[in-house]
Steps between C-alpha positions, in 0.01 A plus 500: 500500500355164398194469279255447788600820673517685167145387431381621839681835475392573141147364526561290189474122510812287475350353183474849347859576598614185322286591199649851483843340507407248229375789285826692550335785691715452810832335567538408866841413631590146600643374825773239517237230541316617186211665685373828361609809687280808459643843574300820563550629145357178357199529729454862392498378141245230593271769641528699176425190292199420716373857472533500122327164469221607734449812287409264219814509289578168335826331589654579160460875565628469856805321362554782248480782755697346788845585362396868492367520855684624804313441823366826639557696179277568198550258214714619213328297232496539127206644309432162338446341840256776595312443172490126572353560846247742350399237241462244776290744705284580198446128441386466860260792453352330193456174692335687787263672258410161353433360846286801589296440183455135599393602850248747357360228274468262796332771708249558219436127474444469875260796500303335221495162674389655828229700330366186327528275806189455716522688830435298819 
């Protein structure tokens, strides 16, 4: 199928499909006229890529794990990849904790400002 239909079927924009191709994540076929031709297996791969990206994995990790994935089956990935994902997750947890601290500081500031402000 052409890129427009592939976009509609997969729920991924044509721009994203081109980007995935540019990044070497997918390799659509080509028609005689040079147009991209997306098969079902490529669209399945697109859905996996989208899912991994939406889970928060950076593109470099998605690129690393894709060769080990079979659609519909658990990933057979190496221990180093799992450690890398764990490190990434732990980094996110640290950033979240920092943001929660900032929010708490802002809440305290707002309480203080409201307490000091004249009431109408």
